[in-house]
C-alpha positions as CSV (number, residue, x, y, z in Angstrom):
1,X,28.1,-1.1,-34.2
2,X,28.9,-3.8,-36.0
3,X,26.7,-5.9,-38.7
4,X,26.9,-8.5,-41.7
5,X,24.7,-6.7,-44.3
6,X,25.6,-3.6,-46.7
7,X,23.1,-1.4,-44.1
8,X,21.3,0.1,-47.3
9,X,17.2,-2.0,-45.8
10,X,18.5,-2.4,-42.2
11,X,15.4,-0.4,-40.3
12,X,16.2,-2.1,-36.9
13,X,20.2,-1.3,-37.0
14,X,19.1,2.0,-38.9
15,X,17.1,3.4,-35.0
16,X,19.2,1.9,-32.7
17,X,21.9,4.2,-34.4
18,X,19.3,7.3,-34.6
19,X,18.2,6.6,-31.7
20,X,20.9,6.7,-30.1
21,X,22.8,9.4,-32.1
22,X,20.1,11.6,-29.9
23,X,20.4,10.5,-27.0
24,X,24.7,11.9,-27.6
25,X,26.2,8.7,-28.8
26,X,28.3,9.7,-31.2
27,X,27.6,6.0,-32.6
28,X,29.9,3.9,-36.0
29,X,28.0,1.7,-37.9
30,X,30.1,-1.2,-39.3
31,X,29.1,-3.5,-42.7
32,X,30.3,-4.6,-45.6
33,X,30.3,-3.6,-49.7
34,X,28.5,-6.1,-51.9
35,X,28.8,-6.1,-56.0
36,X,25.2,-4.5,-56.0
37,X,25.4,-1.9,-53.1
38,X,23.7,0.8,-53.9
39,X,25.0,4.2,-52.8
40,X,23.2,5.7,-49.7
41,X,23.5,8.4,-47.1
42,X,23.2,7.3,-43.8
43,X,21.9,9.6,-40.3
44,X,25.3,8.1,-38.9
45,X,28.3,7.7,-39.2
46,X,28.9,4.7,-41.8
47,X,31.6,1.7,-43.1
48,X,31.2,-0.6,-45.4
49,X,34.3,-3.3,-45.8
50,X,34.4,-4.9,-48.8
51,X,35.1,-9.1,-48.1
52,X,37.5,-11.4,-50.5
53,X,34.5,-14.0,-49.5
54,X,30.7,-13.1,-49.8
55,X,29.2,-16.4,-47.4
56,X,30.5,-19.7,-45.9
57,X,32.7,-19.6,-42.6
58,X,35.5,-18.1,-44.8
59,X,33.0,-15.3,-45.5
60,X,32.5,-15.0,-40.7
61,X,36.5,-16.2,-40.2
62,X,37.5,-13.0,-42.4
63,X,34.7,-10.0,-41.1
64,X,34.9,-10.7,-38.0
65,X,38.7,-10.2,-38.5
66,X,38.1,-7.6,-39.6
67,X,35.4,-6.0,-37.7
68,X,37.7,-6.9,-35.1
69,X,41.0,-4.9,-36.2
70,X,38.7,-1.2,-37.3
71,X,36.3,-1.4,-34.3
72,X,39.9,-1.6,-31.9
73,X,41.2,1.5,-33.5
74,X,38.1,3.4,-33.1
75,X,39.1,3.0,-28.8
76,X,34.7,3.3,-28.9
77,X,33.4,3.1,-25.3
78,X,30.7,0.5,-26.2
79,X,30.2,-1.8,-28.6
80,X,27.2,-3.2,-30.1
81,X,27.4,-6.8,-31.8
82,X,24.3,-7.0,-33.4
83,X,23.2,-10.9,-33.7
84,X,24.9,-13.7,-32.8
85,X,27.5,-13.7,-36.7
86,X,28.8,-10.6,-35.6
87,X,29.6,-11.9,-31.4
88,X,33.6,-13.4,-32.1
89,X,34.8,-9.5,-33.5
90,X,33.2,-7.8,-31.4
91,X,33.5,-9.6,-28.3
92,X,37.9,-9.7,-29.3
93,X,36.9,-5.6,-30.2
94,X,36.0,-5.0,-26.5
95,X,38.6,-6.6,-24.7
96,X,41.0,-4.8,-26.6
97,X,40.0,-1.8,-26.2
98,X,38.1,-2.1,-22.8
99,X,34.9,-1.1,-24.0
100,X,31.0,-2.2,-23.4
101,X,29.6,-5.4,-25.4
102,X,25.8,-4.9,-26.1
103,X,24.3,-8.0,-28.2
104,X,21.3,-7.2,-30.1
105,X,19.9,-10.4,-31.5
106,X,18.0,-10.4,-34.2
107,X,16.4,-13.5,-34.5
108,X,17.9,-17.1,-33.0
109,X,20.6,-18.0,-35.3
110,X,21.3,-21.2,-34.1
111,X,18.0,-22.2,-35.2
112,X,17.8,-20.2,-39.4
113,X,16.4,-22.5,-41.1
114,X,19.1,-21.9,-44.1
115,X,21.4,-23.7,-41.5
116,X,19.2,-27.1,-40.0
117,X,20.4,-29.7,-41.2
118,X,24.2,-28.8,-40.6
119,X,25.0,-29.8,-37.9
120,X,28.8,-29.1,-37.2
121,X,27.9,-25.2,-38.0
122,X,24.5,-25.6,-35.2
123,X,26.8,-26.5,-33.2
124,X,29.5,-23.7,-33.8
125,X,26.8,-20.7,-33.4
126,X,25.0,-22.6,-30.0
127,X,29.7,-22.8,-28.6
128,X,29.5,-18.5,-29.9
129,X,26.9,-17.9,-27.3
130,X,26.9,-20.6,-24.5
131,X,30.1,-19.3,-24.4
132,X,29.9,-15.0,-25.0
133,X,26.9,-14.5,-24.0
134,X,26.7,-14.4,-20.5
135,X,29.9,-12.3,-21.0
136,X,27.8,-8.9,-22.5
137,X,28.0,-6.2,-21.0
138,X,24.0,-5.8,-22.1
139,X,21.9,-8.3,-24.2
140,X,18.3,-7.0,-25.9
141,X,16.0,-9.3,-28.6
142,X,13.1,-8.6,-30.8
143,X,10.2,-10.1,-28.6
144,X,9.5,-12.5,-25.6
145,X,9.6,-15.4,-27.2
146,X,13.5,-15.3,-28.3
147,X,14.2,-13.7,-25.1
148,X,12.7,-15.7,-23.1
149,X,14.4,-19.4,-25.0
150,X,17.7,-16.9,-23.9
151,X,16.4,-16.6,-20.2
152,X,15.8,-20.8,-19.8
153,X,19.0,-21.5,-21.6
154,X,21.4,-19.6,-20.8
155,X,20.5,-17.8,-17.3
156,X,21.2,-14.7,-19.0
157,X,18.5,-11.5,-19.3
158,X,17.3,-9.6,-22.5
159,X,15.5,-6.9,-22.9
160,X,12.6,-6.8,-25.5
161,X,13.0,-3.9,-28.3
162,X,10.9,-5.1,-30.9
163,X,12.1,-3.7,-34.0
164,X,8.3,-1.5,-35.0
165,X,8.3,1.7,-37.3
166,X,8.3,5.0,-36.5
167,X,3.9,6.0,-36.8
168,X,5.6,9.3,-38.2
169,X,4.8,8.2,-42.2
170,X,1.5,6.9,-40.8
171,X,-0.6,7.1,-44.3
172,X,-4.6,7.3,-45.0
173,X,-6.1,4.0,-45.1
174,X,-8.7,6.3,-47.7
175,X,-6.3,7.9,-49.8
176,X,-4.5,4.1,-50.5
177,X,-7.7,1.9,-51.4
178,X,-8.0,5.2,-53.8
179,X,-4.9,4.8,-55.8
180,X,-4.9,0.7,-55.8
181,X,-7.9,0.9,-58.3
182,X,-10.4,-1.9,-59.0
183,X,-7.4,-4.7,-58.4
184,X,-6.9,-5.7,-55.0
185,X,-3.2,-5.9,-54.3
186,X,-1.2,-8.7,-52.1
187,X,2.5,-7.4,-51.2
188,X,5.2,-9.5,-49.3
189,X,8.3,-7.4,-48.1
190,X,10.7,-8.7,-47.2
191,X,13.9,-11.5,-47.7
192,X,13.3,-13.8,-50.5
193,X,14.3,-16.7,-48.9
194,X,13.6,-20.1,-48.4
195,X,11.4,-21.0,-46.0
196,X,9.2,-17.5,-46.3
197,X,6.0,-18.4,-48.8
198,X,6.3,-16.8,-52.1
199,X,6.0,-19.8,-53.6
200,X,2.6,-20.6,-51.9
201,X,1.8,-16.5,-52.2
202,X,2.3,-17.2,-56.2
203,X,0.3,-20.2,-56.2
204,X,-2.5,-18.8,-54.5
205,X,-3.5,-15.9,-57.6
206,X,-5.0,-19.7,-59.2
207,X,-8.3,-18.9,-56.2
208,X,-7.3,-15.2,-56.3
209,X,-8.3,-13.8,-59.8
210,X,-9.4,-9.9,-58.5
211,X,-5.5,-10.1,-57.0
212,X,-1.9,-9.3,-58.0
213,X,0.9,-10.2,-56.2
214,X,4.0,-8.0,-55.9
215,X,7.2,-8.9,-54.0
216,X,9.9,-5.8,-52.4
217,X,13.1,-7.4,-51.9
218,X,15.7,-9.3,-52.3
219,X,17.3,-13.0,-51.9
220,X,18.5,-15.8,-52.2
221,X,15.5,-17.7,-54.0
222,X,14.7,-14.3,-55.5
223,X,15.9,-15.2,-59.5
224,X,14.0,-18.8,-58.4
225,X,10.9,-17.4,-58.1
226,X,10.8,-14.7,-61.5
227,X,10.6,-18.1,-63.5
228,X,9.1,-20.0,-61.2
229,X,5.6,-17.4,-61.5
230,X,6.7,-17.0,-65.0
231,X,5.8,-20.0,-66.1
232,X,2.5,-19.5,-63.9
233,X,-0.9,-19.0,-66.0
234,X,-1.1,-15.7,-64.1
235,X,2.4,-14.5,-64.3
236,X,1.5,-11.2,-65.0
237,X,-0.5,-10.5,-61.8
238,X,2.7,-11.7,-60.3
239,X,5.3,-8.3,-60.3
240,X,8.7,-9.1,-58.9
241,X,10.7,-4.8,-57.6
242,X,13.8,-6.3,-56.5
243,X,15.5,-4.3,-53.2
244,X,14.2,-1.1,-52.0
245,X,14.8,2.1,-50.2
246,X,13.4,2.1,-46.7
247,X,11.3,5.5,-48.6
248,X,9.8,3.6,-50.9
249,X,8.5,0.3,-49.4
250,X,6.9,3.0,-47.6
251,X,5.5,4.8,-50.2
252,X,4.7,0.8,-51.5
253,X,2.8,-0.3,-49.3
254,X,0.7,2.5,-48.4
255,X,-1.0,1.1,-51.3
256,X,-1.6,-1.8,-51.0
257,X,-4.8,-4.1,-50.1
258,X,-3.6,-7.1,-47.9
259,X,0.2,-7.4,-46.7
260,X,1.4,-10.9,-46.7
261,X,3.9,-12.3,-43.4
262,X,4.3,-16.2,-44.1
263,X,6.9,-17.9,-42.2
264,X,6.8,-22.2,-42.4
265,X,7.4,-23.4,-39.3
266,X,11.4,-24.3,-39.9
267,X,13.3,-23.7,-36.7
268,X,12.6,-21.6,-33.7
269,X,14.6,-18.8,-34.9
270,X,10.9,-19.1,-38.0
271,X,8.6,-20.1,-35.5
272,X,9.3,-16.9,-33.4
273,X,9.7,-14.6,-35.2
274,X,8.0,-11.0,-35.2
275,X,9.2,-9.9,-38.2
276,X,9.3,-5.6,-38.6
277,X,7.3,-5.6,-41.8
278,X,4.2,-6.2,-39.3
279,X,4.9,-3.0,-37.9
280,X,5.6,-1.9,-41.5
281,X,1.9,-2.1,-42.1
282,X,0.2,-1.5,-39.0
283,X,2.0,2.1,-39.5
284,X,0.7,2.1,-43.2
285,X,-3.1,0.5,-42.1
286,X,-3.1,-2.7,-44.4
287,X,-4.9,-5.7,-42.8
288,X,-2.7,-8.4,-43.2
289,X,-2.7,-12.5,-42.9
290,X,0.1,-14.2,-40.7
291,X,1.7,-17.5,-40.0
292,X,-0.6,-19.2,-37.2
293,X,3.2,-18.6,-35.3
294,X,3.1,-17.3,-31.5
295,X,4.7,-13.8,-31.9
296,X,2.9,-12.3,-35.4
297,X,-0.5,-14.6,-34.2
298,X,-1.0,-13.0,-31.2
299,X,-0.9,-8.7,-33.5
300,X,-3.2,-10.1,-35.6
301,X,-5.5,-12.1,-33.2
302,X,-5.1,-9.4,-30.3
303,X,-6.2,-5.8,-32.3
304,X,-8.0,-7.6,-34.9
305,X,-6.0,-6.9,-38.1
306,X,-5.9,-9.6,-39.8
307,X,-6.7,-13.6,-40.7
308,X,-4.3,-16.0,-39.2
309,X,-3.7,-18.8,-41.4
310,X,-5.0,-21.7,-41.0
311,X,-2.7,-24.2,-41.8
312,X,0.0,-24.2,-44.6
313,X,0.1,-23.6,-48.3
314,X,-0.6,-21.9,-51.1
315,X,-5.3,-23.0,-50.9
316,X,-4.7,-22.1,-46.4
317,X,-3.5,-18.8,-47.5
318,X,-5.9,-18.1,-50.3
319,X,-8.9,-18.9,-48.0
320,X,-7.1,-16.0,-45.5
321,X,-6.7,-13.7,-48.0
322,X,-11.0,-14.5,-49.3
323,X,-12.0,-14.1,-45.6
324,X,-10.7,-11.1,-45.1
325,X,-11.1,-8.7,-47.8
326,X,-14.8,-10.2,-47.2
327,X,-15.1,-9.0,-43.8
328,X,-12.5,-6.3,-43.9
329,X,-14.8,-4.6,-47.2
330,X,-18.3,-4.8,-44.6
331,X,-16.0,-2.6,-42.0
332,X,-16.7,0.6,-41.9
333,X,-13.7,2.8,-41.6
334,X,-14.4,3.6,-37.9
335,X,-14.0,0.4,-37.2
336,X,-11.1,-0.4,-39.8
337,X,-8.8,2.7,-37.6
338,X,-9.7,2.1,-33.5
339,X,-8.4,-1.7,-34.2
340,X,-6.1,-0.3,-35.9
341,X,-4.9,3.1,-34.1
342,X,-5.1,0.7,-30.8
343,X,-2.4,-1.6,-32.8
344,X,0.1,1.7,-33.8
345,X,-0.5,2.9,-30.3
346,X,1.2,0.0,-29.1
347,X,3.7,-1.1,-31.7
348,X,5.1,2.6,-32.2
349,X,9.1,3.8,-32.0
350,X,9.1,6.8,-30.7
351,X,8.2,4.9,-27.4
352,X,10.4,2.0,-28.3
353,X,13.8,3.7,-28.4
354,X,12.3,4.6,-25.2
355,X,13.3,1.1,-24.3
356,X,17.2,1.0,-25.7
357,X,18.5,3.9,-24.3
358,X,17.6,2.8,-21.3
359,X,19.2,-0.8,-21.8
360,X,22.4,2.4,-22.9
361,X,22.3,4.1,-19.9
């Protein structure tokens, strides 16, 4: 299995690797070593490549060349590419080994916000998908909207394996409320990148004096958001935790009162996204405020476990949080549990991974 991150916080890749091991496969996951990477004990064989380049075309060229050589040396039966940016190297390796090739699209890679306005870069990744996606032996993705998009565009079939956690780490909501105290905790977890609405959440505190914001995650805009928050009169109500391990994140999530899942509609990748943190909030019983985008809004509305933002920006976010806190506070514990119980039953990795094992077989 190949992925371009350093594996530490990539819960989807870890779930896939562990599920395949449970099915009797011998799994090796290859990522990359970053200067800030920490030593981690994985539940599967893992390698991290140290690369000269960190971003841009030189990074992708170096990564795919190196990963193709390493995979070919391992002589696997199946090569598993995580996202379009690993596909060239994985395809080359699969041809050298005579191995089956599986592609797992975590997002619509040519449509991510970071490359909007870069037509040549988009053309490169679109060309990679157009040429190589139909040549894969199996394809899967995180939600039906993305599967439908690729089906229309390239005439390929994609199975859907949602990025949801196991219900085994569920924490009772009563415990969470007792630990969080009087001040309401708004939690943003995930990458602090462009279009993720972290600035909305910081600004929204102006209208939410009873709330504080916790940001758990790293990303391209982390230092910028720290500086932005420091200039606000309510800066003491914003906490940045940086990168945390999955175990640490579960403990943090369990103490939150509201989960924030904001994405600006900056391209189809965000438009069709079903972020894994939605599943994390479901398992922990944390009601959510989400952007009005198809996949995430369908979960919140379908199970009635939060509010959908009416519009965009900080004021719209603050209004949605106020609606949620008022409505949720008036609801008895039985109603809350019934709604989250139904959502947990639907969004549980222990059931979802069965789809993956069928694909692999």
